[in-house]
N, C-alpha and C positions, 0 to 999 in steps of 0.2 A: 439858850437855843430853843427853838420851837420844834421839838420832836413831835412825830404823829403819834397818836394813841395806838395801842396794840391793835384794837379793833379796825382803825382805819389802815394801818400798815398791812394787815391780813387782807382787807378787802382789796387794796391796790394790788397786792402780789397775786390774789386769785384772779383779778381781772387780766392781768399780763399772762398768767399761766393759761387761761381759757384761749386767749389769742395765740398762745405758743402751740396748744394742742390743735387748733385749727389749722396752723401752718406746719404740723408735723415736727416741730423742734422738741428736743429733748432738754436742752439746757440754754439759758441765755446769760450772757456775761455783760454786766453794766459797768461802765468806766467813766461815762461822761457825767459832769456835775448835775446837769438838769435831770438825769435819770436817777441818779443817786438821791437827789432831793425829792423826786416824786415818789420813791419807794420808801424812804426813811424820814424825810423831813429835816434832813441835814446834808451838809457838803462836807466831805472829808477826802483825805488821800487815801484811796483804796478802790475796792471794787466789790461788787455783789454778783455771786452766782446763784441764779435762780432756776431750779430744775422744773420740768413740766409739772411734776407732782411732789408735794412735800414742801419743807421750809427753806427759806433762802440762807445762804452762807455769806456773811459779811467778813471781808478781809480789809484790814486797815494797816496801812504801812507805818512803821516805827520812824520817828524822826531820826536823822543821822546824829550819831553820838549819844543817843538816849541809852542809859544802862538798864 
């Protein structure tokens, strides 16, 4: 997989956070594959919660039957 560098990931999150602050949003929840790919460089079954300030939280669904 071609993941983003940490620096590029932070830069992209900061750009989104700046737009969120302009709109008065406190949290954005990303579930669509193009948005997940933009923020992480990967597509996965899960979502990202990005607060207007601070680090993002990545939630990945566990495959059914996975112990």
